[in-house]
C-alpha positions as CSV (number, residue, x, y, z in Angstrom):
1,X,83.8,86.5,100.6
2,X,85.0,86.1,104.1
3,X,88.6,85.3,104.9
4,X,89.1,82.6,107.5
5,X,92.5,83.8,108.7
6,X,94.9,86.7,107.9
7,X,98.4,86.8,109.2
8,X,101.1,89.5,108.8
9,X,104.7,88.5,109.3
10,X,108.2,89.8,108.3
11,X,109.6,88.0,105.3
12,X,113.4,87.8,106.0
13,X,114.1,86.6,102.5
14,X,112.4,89.5,100.7
15,X,112.9,92.1,103.5
16,X,109.3,93.2,103.6
17,X,106.0,92.4,105.2
18,X,104.0,89.4,104.0
19,X,100.2,89.4,104.2
20,X,98.8,85.9,104.1
21,X,95.1,85.5,103.5
22,X,93.4,82.1,103.9
23,X,89.9,81.4,102.7
24,X,89.1,77.7,102.7
25,X,91.8,76.0,100.7
26,X,92.8,79.2,98.9
27,X,95.8,81.1,100.1
28,X,96.7,84.5,98.8
29,X,100.1,86.0,99.6
30,X,100.9,89.7,99.1
31,X,103.9,91.8,100.1
32,X,103.9,95.4,101.3
33,X,106.7,97.9,101.5
34,X,106.2,99.2,105.0
35,X,109.4,99.4,107.0
36,X,110.2,96.7,109.5
37,X,109.7,99.3,112.3
38,X,106.1,99.9,111.3
39,X,103.7,100.0,114.2
40,X,100.7,97.7,114.7
41,X,98.2,100.3,113.6
42,X,99.9,100.8,110.2
43,X,100.2,97.0,109.7
44,X,96.6,96.4,110.5
45,X,95.6,99.2,108.1
46,X,97.6,98.0,105.2
47,X,96.3,94.4,105.8
48,X,92.7,95.6,105.9
49,X,93.2,97.5,102.6
50,X,94.8,94.4,101.0
51,X,92.0,92.2,102.2
52,X,89.4,94.5,100.6
53,X,91.5,94.8,97.4
54,X,91.5,91.0,97.1
55,X,87.7,90.9,97.6
56,X,87.6,89.5,101.1
57,X,86.1,90.7,104.4
58,X,87.6,90.4,107.9
59,X,87.7,92.8,110.8
60,X,91.1,94.4,111.4
61,X,91.0,93.1,115.0
62,X,91.1,89.5,113.6
63,X,94.4,90.0,111.8
64,X,97.2,88.0,113.4
65,X,100.5,89.9,113.7
66,X,103.8,88.1,113.9
67,X,106.3,90.8,114.7
């Protein structure tokens, strides 16, 4: 399956990164424990792994980062 949109943003409430995967009307939210100071490469890498783990496909370059 192909994800339409993937976004990573800092979740202030939970104090960790939120990966939001959209595929049609379905939205999957997963948190990761990288530190807030994580660099872009680390965030894209964990997002790509999460995307694959959830059964979706999307190039890492298409991931939107909200830092």
